[in-house]
TILO-126826 format. One line per field, with one value per residue (C-alpha): residue in three letters; chain; x, z, y. Coordinates in nm, 3 decimals. Example, Ala and Ser with C-alpha at 12.3 -4.5 7.8 and 13.67 -1.06 7.14 Angstrom:
BEGIN
nuza <- (ALA / SER)
drenti <- (A / A)
x <- (1.230 / 1.367)
z <- (0.780 / 0.714)
y <- (-0.450 / -0.106)
END
This chain:
BEGIN
nuza <- (MET / LYS / ASN / PRO / GLN / VAL / VAL / ASP / ALA / ALA / THR / ARG / ARG / TRP / ARG / ALA / ALA / LEU / PHE / LEU / PHE / MET / LEU / ALA / THR / GLY / VAL / SER / MET / ALA / SER / TRP / VAL / ALA / ARG / THR / PRO / ALA / VAL / ARG / ASP / ALA / LEU / GLU / VAL / SER / THR / GLY / ALA / MET / GLY / LEU / VAL / LEU / PHE / GLY / LEU / SER / ILE / GLY / SER / MET / ALA / GLY / VAL / LEU / VAL / SER / GLY / GLY / LEU / VAL / ARG / ARG / HIS / GLY / GLY / ARG / LEU / VAL / ILE / THR / ALA / GLY / ALA / VAL / LEU / LEU / VAL / ALA / GLY / LEU / LEU / VAL / ILE / ALA / GLY / GLY / ALA / ALA / LEU / GLU / VAL / SER / GLY / GLY / VAL / PHE / GLY / GLY / LEU / ALA / LEU / PHE / GLY / ALA / GLY / MET / GLY / LEU / ALA / GLU / VAL / ALA / PHE / ASN / ILE / GLU / GLY / ALA / ALA / VAL / GLU / ARG / SER / VAL / GLY / ARG / PRO / VAL / LEU / PRO / VAL / LEU / HIS / GLY / CYS / PHE / SER / LEU / GLY / THR / VAL / VAL / GLY / ALA / LEU / LEU / GLY / MET / GLY / LEU / THR / ALA / VAL / ARG / PHE / PRO / VAL / GLY / TRP / HIS / LEU / ALA / ALA / VAL / ALA / LEU / ALA / VAL / ALA / ALA / ALA / GLY / VAL / TRP / THR / VAL / ARG / ALA / VAL / PRO / ALA / GLY / THR / GLY / ARG / GLU / GLU / ALA / TYR / GLY / ARG / GLY / GLY / GLY / ALA / LYS / GLY / PRO / GLY / GLY / GLY / GLY / VAL / ARG / ALA / GLN / VAL / ALA / VAL / TRP / ARG / ASP / ARG / ARG / LEU / VAL / LEU / ILE / GLY / LEU / ILE / VAL / LEU / ALA / MET / ALA / PHE / ALA / GLU / GLY / SER / ALA / ASN / ASP / TRP / LEU / PRO / LEU / LEU / MET / VAL / ASP / GLY / HIS / GLY / THR / GLY / ALA / THR / ALA / GLY / SER / LEU / THR / PHE / MET / LEU / PHE / ALA / VAL / ALA / MET / THR / THR / GLY / ARG / PHE / THR / GLY / GLY / PRO / LEU / LEU / VAL / ARG / TYR / GLY / PRO / ALA / ALA / VAL / VAL / ARG / ALA / SER / ALA / VAL / VAL / ALA / ALA / VAL / GLY / VAL / ALA / LEU / VAL / VAL / PHE / SER / ASP / SER / ALA / LEU / LEU / ALA / GLY / ALA / ALA / VAL / VAL / LEU / TRP / GLY / LEU / GLY / ALA / SER / LEU / GLY / PHE / PRO / VAL / THR / ILE / SER / ALA / ALA / GLY / GLU / GLY / VAL / ARG / PRO / GLY / ASP / ALA / SER / ALA / ARG / VAL / ALA / ALA / VAL / SER / THR / ALA / GLY / TYR / ALA / ALA / PHE / LEU / VAL / GLY / PRO / PRO / SER / LEU / GLY / PHE / LEU / ALA / ASP / HIS / VAL / GLY / LEU / ARG / ASN / ALA / MET / VAL / VAL / VAL / LEU / VAL / LEU / LEU / GLY / GLY / ALA / ALA / LEU / ILE / THR / GLY / ALA / LEU / ARG / THR / ARG / GLY / SER / GLY / GLU / ILE / ALA / GLY / GLU / ALA / ASP / ALA / SER / ALA / GLN / ARG / GLY / GLY / ARG / VAL / PRO / GLN / ASP / MET / PRO / GLN / GLY / LEU / SER / SER / HIS / SER / ARG / LEU / PRO / GLY / ASP / ASP / GLY / ASN / VAL / THR / THR / ARG / PRO / ARG / PRO / GLY / PRO / ALA / GLY / GLY / GLY / ARG / ARG)
drenti <- (A / A / A / A / A / A / A / A / A / A / A / A / A / A / A / A / A / A / A / A / A / A / A / A / A / A / A / A / A / A / A / A / A / A / A / A / A / A / A / A / A / A / A / A / A / A / A / A / A / A / A / A / A / A / A / A / A / A / A / A / A / A / A / A / A / A / A / A / A / A / A / A / A / A / A / A / A / A / A / A / A / A / A / A / A / A / A / A / A / A / A / A / A / A / A / A / A / A / A / A / A / A / A / A / A / A / A / A / A / A / A / A / A / A / A / A / A / A / A / A / A / A / A / A / A / A / A / A / A / A / A / A / A / A / A / A / A / A / A / A / A / A / A / A / A / A / A / A / A / A / A / A / A / A / A / A / A / A / A / A / A / A / A / A / A / A / A / A / A / A / A / A / A / A / A / A / A / A / A / A / A / A / A / A / A / A / A / A / A / A / A / A / A / A / A / A / A / A / A / A / A / A / A / A / A / A / A / A / A / A / A / A / A / A / A / A / A / A / A / A / A / A / A / A / A / A / A / A / A / A / A / A / A / A / A / A / A / A / A / A / A / A / A / A / A / A / A / A / A / A / A / A / A / A / A / A / A / A / A / A / A / A / A / A / A / A / A / A / A / A / A / A / A / A / A / A / A / A / A / A / A / A / A / A / A / A / A / A / A / A / A / A / A / A / A / A / A / A / A / A / A / A / A / A / A / A / A / A / A / A / A / A / A / A / A / A / A / A / A / A / A / A / A / A / A / A / A / A / A / A / A / A / A / A / A / A / A / A / A / A / A / A / A / A / A / A / A / A / A / A / A / A / A / A / A / A / A / A / A / A / A / A / A / A / A / A / A / A / A / A / A / A / A / A / A / A / A / A / A / A / A / A / A / A / A / A / A / A / A / A / A / A / A / A / A / A / A / A / A / A / A / A / A / A / A / A / A / A / A / A / A / A / A / A / A / A / A / A / A / A / A / A / A / A / A / A / A / A / A / A / A / A / A / A / A / A / A / A / A / A / A / A / A / A / A / A / A / A / A / A / A / A / A / A / A / A / A)
x <- (-12.184 / -12.111 / -11.792 / -11.685 / -11.697 / -11.376 / -11.210 / -11.122 / -10.827 / -11.003 / -11.168 / -10.840 / -10.676 / -10.973 / -10.914 / -10.504 / -10.561 / -10.771 / -10.525 / -10.256 / -10.393 / -10.492 / -10.164 / -10.026 / -10.287 / -10.193 / -9.828 / -9.916 / -10.114 / -9.895 / -9.598 / -9.792 / -9.908 / -9.546 / -9.371 / -9.622 / -9.436 / -9.170 / -9.386 / -9.552 / -9.223 / -9.099 / -9.465 / -9.379 / -9.787 / -9.929 / -10.115 / -10.455 / -10.332 / -10.214 / -10.566 / -10.674 / -10.447 / -10.539 / -10.904 / -10.788 / -10.760 / -11.117 / -11.248 / -11.121 / -11.214 / -11.563 / -11.633 / -11.499 / -11.710 / -12.024 / -12.011 / -11.840 / -12.153 / -12.323 / -12.056 / -12.018 / -12.371 / -12.364 / -12.025 / -11.880 / -11.614 / -11.325 / -11.368 / -11.423 / -11.086 / -10.889 / -11.004 / -10.962 / -10.582 / -10.483 / -10.567 / -10.408 / -10.081 / -10.188 / -10.219 / -9.902 / -9.680 / -9.873 / -9.803 / -9.434 / -9.399 / -9.581 / -9.351 / -8.978 / -9.139 / -9.288 / -9.602 / -9.887 / -10.151 / -9.991 / -9.997 / -10.392 / -10.450 / -10.240 / -10.420 / -10.716 / -10.647 / -10.490 / -10.816 / -11.070 / -10.868 / -10.896 / -11.262 / -11.384 / -11.118 / -11.200 / -11.567 / -11.548 / -11.288 / -11.537 / -11.822 / -11.588 / -11.475 / -11.826 / -11.895 / -11.577 / -11.701 / -12.029 / -11.841 / -11.595 / -11.780 / -11.550 / -11.469 / -11.255 / -11.331 / -11.111 / -10.816 / -10.872 / -10.839 / -10.587 / -10.387 / -10.446 / -10.308 / -10.011 / -9.913 / -9.977 / -9.712 / -9.431 / -9.519 / -9.441 / -9.130 / -9.005 / -9.126 / -8.956 / -8.646 / -8.640 / -8.743 / -8.429 / -8.194 / -8.371 / -8.462 / -8.634 / -9.012 / -9.083 / -8.874 / -9.016 / -9.379 / -9.245 / -9.156 / -9.447 / -9.629 / -9.475 / -9.525 / -9.886 / -9.881 / -9.761 / -9.959 / -10.265 / -10.208 / -10.205 / -10.500 / -10.697 / -10.629 / -10.707 / -11.058 / -11.348 / -11.576 / -11.957 / -11.892 / -12.186 / -12.317 / -12.491 / -12.637 / -12.801 / -12.879 / -13.057 / -12.957 / -13.193 / -13.039 / -13.335 / -13.275 / -13.384 / -13.386 / -13.519 / -13.517 / -13.372 / -13.014 / -12.803 / -12.829 / -13.214 / -13.081 / -12.832 / -13.103 / -13.369 / -13.154 / -13.124 / -13.483 / -13.396 / -13.336 / -13.052 / -12.880 / -12.869 / -12.731 / -12.483 / -12.390 / -12.346 / -12.115 / -11.891 / -11.877 / -11.766 / -11.491 / -11.342 / -11.296 / -11.125 / -10.901 / -10.898 / -10.756 / -10.472 / -10.387 / -10.410 / -10.257 / -10.074 / -9.718 / -9.824 / -10.027 / -9.687 / -9.455 / -9.652 / -9.866 / -9.594 / -9.292 / -9.131 / -8.924 / -9.011 / -8.883 / -9.025 / -9.382 / -9.350 / -9.234 / -9.560 / -9.770 / -9.582 / -9.696 / -10.064 / -10.041 / -9.881 / -10.167 / -10.422 / -10.282 / -10.272 / -10.626 / -10.768 / -10.575 / -10.650 / -11.012 / -11.171 / -11.197 / -11.284 / -11.594 / -11.681 / -11.674 / -11.870 / -12.044 / -11.978 / -12.213 / -11.981 / -11.637 / -11.706 / -11.868 / -11.538 / -11.326 / -11.496 / -11.377 / -11.037 / -10.957 / -11.152 / -10.884 / -10.597 / -10.690 / -10.780 / -10.445 / -10.303 / -10.468 / -10.471 / -10.129 / -9.839 / -9.576 / -9.492 / -9.365 / -9.712 / -9.898 / -9.670 / -9.782 / -10.137 / -10.157 / -10.136 / -10.459 / -10.600 / -10.500 / -10.634 / -10.964 / -10.997 / -10.908 / -11.207 / -11.477 / -11.495 / -11.475 / -11.748 / -11.973 / -11.931 / -11.964 / -12.287 / -12.456 / -12.470 / -12.563 / -12.948 / -13.076 / -13.171 / -12.823 / -12.989 / -12.978 / -12.645 / -12.416 / -12.610 / -12.626 / -12.274 / -12.188 / -12.403 / -12.235 / -11.861 / -11.991 / -12.054 / -11.719 / -11.532 / -11.699 / -11.623 / -11.268 / -11.177 / -11.348 / -11.421 / -11.028 / -10.924 / -11.159 / -10.967 / -10.715 / -10.937 / -11.017 / -10.698 / -10.596 / -10.824 / -10.768 / -10.465 / -10.450 / -10.440 / -10.770 / -10.927 / -10.882 / -11.185 / -11.402 / -11.305 / -11.392 / -11.731 / -11.784 / -11.643 / -11.846 / -12.180 / -12.064 / -12.049 / -12.391 / -12.557 / -12.375 / -12.669 / -12.761 / -12.464 / -12.655 / -12.734 / -13.098 / -13.207 / -13.382 / -13.672 / -13.704 / -13.578 / -13.833 / -14.109 / -13.990 / -14.011 / -14.367 / -14.507 / -14.293 / -14.488 / -14.833 / -14.786 / -14.696 / -14.918 / -14.589 / -14.230 / -13.949 / -13.740 / -13.401 / -13.499 / -13.238 / -12.923 / -13.038 / -13.309 / -13.160 / -13.004 / -12.796 / -12.579 / -12.548 / -12.148 / -11.973 / -11.778 / -11.446 / -11.667 / -11.850 / -12.180 / -12.363 / -12.312 / -12.506 / -12.320 / -12.439 / -12.434 / -12.139 / -12.245 / -12.179 / -11.840 / -11.937 / -12.247 / -12.156 / -12.078 / -12.359)
z <- (-4.965 / -5.206 / -5.319 / -5.127 / -5.338 / -5.536 / -5.287 / -5.504 / -5.444 / -5.241 / -4.986 / -4.949 / -4.878 / -4.630 / -4.457 / -4.424 / -4.319 / -3.991 / -3.970 / -3.938 / -3.665 / -3.464 / -3.448 / -3.337 / -3.065 / -2.933 / -2.948 / -2.700 / -2.509 / -2.402 / -2.384 / -2.120 / -1.928 / -1.980 / -1.791 / -1.521 / -1.246 / -1.330 / -1.322 / -0.992 / -0.834 / -1.032 / -0.871 / -0.517 / -0.486 / -0.345 / -0.537 / -0.432 / -0.549 / -0.874 / -0.917 / -0.861 / -1.151 / -1.375 / -1.365 / -1.537 / -1.831 / -1.731 / -1.722 / -2.029 / -2.216 / -2.047 / -2.212 / -2.536 / -2.562 / -2.450 / -2.729 / -3.016 / -3.113 / -3.172 / -3.326 / -3.599 / -3.690 / -3.725 / -3.849 / -3.998 / -3.857 / -4.063 / -3.843 / -3.488 / -3.601 / -3.641 / -3.329 / -3.150 / -3.326 / -3.172 / -2.822 / -2.837 / -2.888 / -2.687 / -2.410 / -2.445 / -2.460 / -2.133 / -1.951 / -2.051 / -1.904 / -1.619 / -1.560 / -1.633 / -1.371 / -1.140 / -1.094 / -1.047 / -1.162 / -1.530 / -1.536 / -1.459 / -1.693 / -1.977 / -1.924 / -1.929 / -2.282 / -2.402 / -2.309 / -2.466 / -2.767 / -2.743 / -2.684 / -2.993 / -3.227 / -3.118 / -3.115 / -3.481 / -3.610 / -3.481 / -3.699 / -4.038 / -3.942 / -3.936 / -4.272 / -4.402 / -4.292 / -4.494 / -4.785 / -4.832 / -4.748 / -4.480 / -4.093 / -4.056 / -3.689 / -3.519 / -3.759 / -3.664 / -3.310 / -3.376 / -3.494 / -3.176 / -2.993 / -3.251 / -3.164 / -2.791 / -2.866 / -3.036 / -2.757 / -2.462 / -2.640 / -2.651 / -2.318 / -2.180 / -2.333 / -2.248 / -1.888 / -1.840 / -1.974 / -1.753 / -2.042 / -1.893 / -1.945 / -2.069 / -2.371 / -2.462 / -2.425 / -2.628 / -2.908 / -2.915 / -2.971 / -3.275 / -3.418 / -3.368 / -3.525 / -3.806 / -3.856 / -3.787 / -4.081 / -4.297 / -4.180 / -4.191 / -4.599 / -4.677 / -4.449 / -4.661 / -4.552 / -4.427 / -4.260 / -3.984 / -4.063 / -4.422 / -4.221 / -3.983 / -4.122 / -4.496 / -4.766 / -4.642 / -4.271 / -4.106 / -3.863 / -3.931 / -3.736 / -3.412 / -3.206 / -3.429 / -3.402 / -3.102 / -2.747 / -2.828 / -3.080 / -2.811 / -2.578 / -2.806 / -2.954 / -2.574 / -2.589 / -2.781 / -2.533 / -2.788 / -2.790 / -2.391 / -2.364 / -2.627 / -2.416 / -2.118 / -2.260 / -2.422 / -2.101 / -1.950 / -2.209 / -2.223 / -1.834 / -1.863 / -2.105 / -1.941 / -1.593 / -1.775 / -1.966 / -1.630 / -1.412 / -1.519 / -1.480 / -1.138 / -1.061 / -1.131 / -0.965 / -0.606 / -0.666 / -0.751 / -0.669 / -0.973 / -1.115 / -1.356 / -1.648 / -1.599 / -1.528 / -1.851 / -2.044 / -1.890 / -2.041 / -2.405 / -2.335 / -2.282 / -2.588 / -2.780 / -2.696 / -2.760 / -3.128 / -3.205 / -3.108 / -3.323 / -3.641 / -3.617 / -3.517 / -3.847 / -3.947 / -3.634 / -3.650 / -4.002 / -3.853 / -3.533 / -3.535 / -3.273 / -2.988 / -2.944 / -3.023 / -2.748 / -2.496 / -2.528 / -2.550 / -2.182 / -1.994 / -2.150 / -2.023 / -1.692 / -1.644 / -1.735 / -1.463 / -1.208 / -1.237 / -1.243 / -0.902 / -0.683 / -0.802 / -0.588 / -0.875 / -1.039 / -1.333 / -1.380 / -1.332 / -1.628 / -1.833 / -1.787 / -1.907 / -2.230 / -2.182 / -2.030 / -2.360 / -2.614 / -2.426 / -2.386 / -2.762 / -2.989 / -2.766 / -2.772 / -3.163 / -3.199 / -2.975 / -3.179 / -3.522 / -3.385 / -3.283 / -3.631 / -3.811 / -3.921 / -3.878 / -4.082 / -4.250 / -4.050 / -3.735 / -3.750 / -3.645 / -3.356 / -3.225 / -3.282 / -3.096 / -2.807 / -2.770 / -2.782 / -2.511 / -2.280 / -2.375 / -2.305 / -1.988 / -1.863 / -2.030 / -1.883 / -1.599 / -1.430 / -1.412 / -1.233 / -0.975 / -0.906 / -0.722 / -0.464 / -0.412 / -0.405 / -0.112 / 0.090 / -0.045 / -0.265 / -0.590 / -0.668 / -0.489 / -0.617 / -0.993 / -0.865 / -1.011 / -1.361 / -1.306 / -1.186 / -1.529 / -1.742 / -1.602 / -1.627 / -1.990 / -2.076 / -1.985 / -2.216 / -2.524 / -2.720 / -2.767 / -3.038 / -3.279 / -3.566 / -3.646 / -3.993 / -4.269 / -4.164 / -3.843 / -3.946 / -4.240 / -3.974 / -3.779 / -4.075 / -4.175 / -3.829 / -3.848 / -4.172 / -4.035 / -3.731 / -3.928 / -4.228 / -4.439 / -4.522 / -4.357 / -4.610 / -4.498 / -4.508 / -4.289 / -4.436 / -4.461 / -4.700 / -4.903 / -5.232 / -5.186 / -4.935 / -4.856 / -4.847 / -4.816 / -5.126 / -5.107 / -5.153 / -4.864 / -5.058 / -5.045 / -5.348 / -5.389 / -5.429 / -5.436 / -5.108 / -5.037 / -4.980 / -4.616 / -4.514 / -4.399 / -4.274 / -3.911 / -3.920 / -4.105)
y <- (12.978 / 13.263 / 13.400 / 13.732 / 14.042 / 14.166 / 14.456 / 14.754 / 14.962 / 15.245 / 14.959 / 14.819 / 15.138 / 15.203 / 14.864 / 14.910 / 15.232 / 15.125 / 14.845 / 15.070 / 15.301 / 15.013 / 14.893 / 15.287 / 15.252 / 14.904 / 15.031 / 15.323 / 15.105 / 14.859 / 15.118 / 15.291 / 14.971 / 14.822 / 15.142 / 15.153 / 15.007 / 15.246 / 15.560 / 15.436 / 15.427 / 15.755 / 15.906 / 15.705 / 15.619 / 15.299 / 15.049 / 15.259 / 15.571 / 15.454 / 15.319 / 15.714 / 15.788 / 15.512 / 15.681 / 15.970 / 15.729 / 15.579 / 15.925 / 16.045 / 15.710 / 15.701 / 16.082 / 15.993 / 15.672 / 15.842 / 16.118 / 15.919 / 15.738 / 16.052 / 16.249 / 15.976 / 15.993 / 16.337 / 16.405 / 16.092 / 15.828 / 16.031 / 16.368 / 16.175 / 15.933 / 16.283 / 16.430 / 16.109 / 16.100 / 16.477 / 16.366 / 16.045 / 16.254 / 16.524 / 16.275 / 16.079 / 16.386 / 16.511 / 16.185 / 16.160 / 16.535 / 16.430 / 16.110 / 16.294 / 16.577 / 16.320 / 16.467 / 16.275 / 16.524 / 16.544 / 16.186 / 16.201 / 16.488 / 16.325 / 15.981 / 16.154 / 16.291 / 15.993 / 15.801 / 16.037 / 16.021 / 15.616 / 15.641 / 15.871 / 15.671 / 15.305 / 15.372 / 15.530 / 15.247 / 14.983 / 15.156 / 15.170 / 14.850 / 14.680 / 14.888 / 14.743 / 14.383 / 14.410 / 14.569 / 14.277 / 13.990 / 13.808 / 13.888 / 14.234 / 14.328 / 14.013 / 14.116 / 14.470 / 14.410 / 14.161 / 14.434 / 14.649 / 14.312 / 14.297 / 14.644 / 14.569 / 14.298 / 14.576 / 14.814 / 14.537 / 14.418 / 14.811 / 14.854 / 14.522 / 14.622 / 15.029 / 14.895 / 14.649 / 14.944 / 15.196 / 15.417 / 15.720 / 15.707 / 16.025 / 15.993 / 15.655 / 15.810 / 16.117 / 15.875 / 15.675 / 16.030 / 16.087 / 15.777 / 15.775 / 16.099 / 15.971 / 15.692 / 15.919 / 16.164 / 15.870 / 15.704 / 16.015 / 16.093 / 15.725 / 15.675 / 15.762 / 16.066 / 16.001 / 15.641 / 15.621 / 15.938 / 15.840 / 15.520 / 15.737 / 16.055 / 16.081 / 16.337 / 16.604 / 16.574 / 16.365 / 16.122 / 15.744 / 15.467 / 15.413 / 15.712 / 15.928 / 16.045 / 16.121 / 15.986 / 15.881 / 15.626 / 15.495 / 15.439 / 15.306 / 15.006 / 14.892 / 14.804 / 14.459 / 14.211 / 14.003 / 14.335 / 14.379 / 13.968 / 14.079 / 14.393 / 14.178 / 13.954 / 14.213 / 14.380 / 14.064 / 13.968 / 14.361 / 14.353 / 14.057 / 14.193 / 14.552 / 14.381 / 14.233 / 14.564 / 14.735 / 14.508 / 14.240 / 14.365 / 14.503 / 14.163 / 13.962 / 14.175 / 14.262 / 13.919 / 13.689 / 13.859 / 13.886 / 14.152 / 14.423 / 14.317 / 13.989 / 14.147 / 14.310 / 13.985 / 13.815 / 14.094 / 14.069 / 13.657 / 13.794 / 14.029 / 13.777 / 13.516 / 13.791 / 13.851 / 13.491 / 13.417 / 13.735 / 13.659 / 13.251 / 13.311 / 13.343 / 13.013 / 12.920 / 13.104 / 13.023 / 12.662 / 12.660 / 13.020 / 13.307 / 13.145 / 12.856 / 12.994 / 13.318 / 13.034 / 12.835 / 13.130 / 13.246 / 12.898 / 12.913 / 13.263 / 13.158 / 12.865 / 13.093 / 13.339 / 13.089 / 12.945 / 13.303 / 13.396 / 13.060 / 12.927 / 12.983 / 12.940 / 13.250 / 13.012 / 12.855 / 13.193 / 13.335 / 13.041 / 13.073 / 13.445 / 13.257 / 13.101 / 13.442 / 13.604 / 13.359 / 13.289 / 13.682 / 13.765 / 13.722 / 13.810 / 14.206 / 14.201 / 13.930 / 14.058 / 14.392 / 14.212 / 14.034 / 14.355 / 14.465 / 14.158 / 14.107 / 14.476 / 14.770 / 14.913 / 15.257 / 15.065 / 14.922 / 15.263 / 15.298 / 14.923 / 14.873 / 15.215 / 15.113 / 14.771 / 14.942 / 15.187 / 14.875 / 14.721 / 15.009 / 15.107 / 14.783 / 14.789 / 15.124 / 15.206 / 14.837 / 14.703 / 15.031 / 14.983 / 14.666 / 14.895 / 14.957 / 14.644 / 14.516 / 14.731 / 14.499 / 14.161 / 14.186 / 14.207 / 13.863 / 13.765 / 14.095 / 13.923 / 13.683 / 13.939 / 13.827 / 13.484 / 13.543 / 13.753 / 13.529 / 13.232 / 13.452 / 13.544 / 13.197 / 13.096 / 13.359 / 13.327 / 13.157 / 13.519 / 13.526 / 13.336 / 13.498 / 13.525 / 13.375 / 13.514 / 13.382 / 13.518 / 13.848 / 13.852 / 13.809 / 14.101 / 14.297 / 14.150 / 14.252 / 14.581 / 14.693 / 14.590 / 14.805 / 15.105 / 15.052 / 14.996 / 14.853 / 15.002 / 15.195 / 15.027 / 14.645 / 14.411 / 14.317 / 13.949 / 14.059 / 14.347 / 14.282 / 14.593 / 14.786 / 15.119 / 15.218 / 15.582 / 15.651 / 15.846 / 16.170 / 16.141 / 16.025 / 15.718 / 15.458 / 15.133 / 14.794 / 14.461 / 14.319 / 14.103 / 13.703 / 13.535 / 13.494 / 13.147 / 12.944 / 13.005 / 13.358 / 13.481)
END
């Protein structure tokens, strides 16, 4: 195994900036989730009506997700992250105002803005994180998403404490918005220009890779059967995570008869488990490989969800969310990483964006729809959908096995024979160099780092 590349100061700042802002977005998301029972009570709406309010988050998020990949390829990740940060802060302030004034439409609109900012920023962050991972030669995406989970722990603790003392929701979310704004300013200054844009567009502005740029590139990558299976895995694992993020406090309050503070505490346990799984999952990935780890994760998450759904003990259900969180922790970042491996550098951005879109679709659109099902069968029974998806994901994790260099070389030779020439952008497994964005937005050429571990790449 080759030693990882020594990380320079600019790359360390880049990586730290991504970690910081993911932490801030986790705090903001958990702050909203922890206060959903209070917001629902203030708005005086049913569970189904609350599902409609949550669709503001889904609509905004999907709008952001669908355009983010194309915007990154055209303008670079830093500009997209900037736009996302602005929308995040604006959305939190509008949610705060809507909650304080007890206006459902205001909360819906604020969630739409907040979701659009999340969608724009997080797809860009996955592309940035994948680039940092290639640069430093060791896993970065699990820790990057772990920072989001750590933020949810901080946000859940804050929300639990403020719920206990009946602190106004509006002032709570407004303070979080100011903290996110400060983190966003530092992050944007530290992230280099051009990441993603230089991978998809040549210096002359011409599109490269399958399908060119924009929407065509995102559609073209789905011709790869392996990527389709990876997309299905991330869909299921993100749905399992998103269902807890959207419904876990209310699931404990309405489904198991706990108080609002206990509901927030349960969500905090889930967030702690997610954080633990993501920060400690790297060695498991190196030793056993992504396919085995994600298969085990899906099974563990399914056991946790089953106990929450079928157990009549609130204490046992509360403890089971630890299994739910541990099982769901690695699915999203590992599948994102797998999507960009073993392909030409020019294709990695489109593939990561495409799989991120599938994941966020499940993460943000699927769980709110459970509210409508819950009106008919109850919130606990509605979670059976999560069980079914996790079982399906466990059956297809073989798609996460990294292709060997011989297989990639065969594909490259076949492509060269069909086109009469060798592609300009060779797969990462064959190239001796990786193209990375410099601080000025121009492409620099650095030696390609060695693999992070035998089971990782």
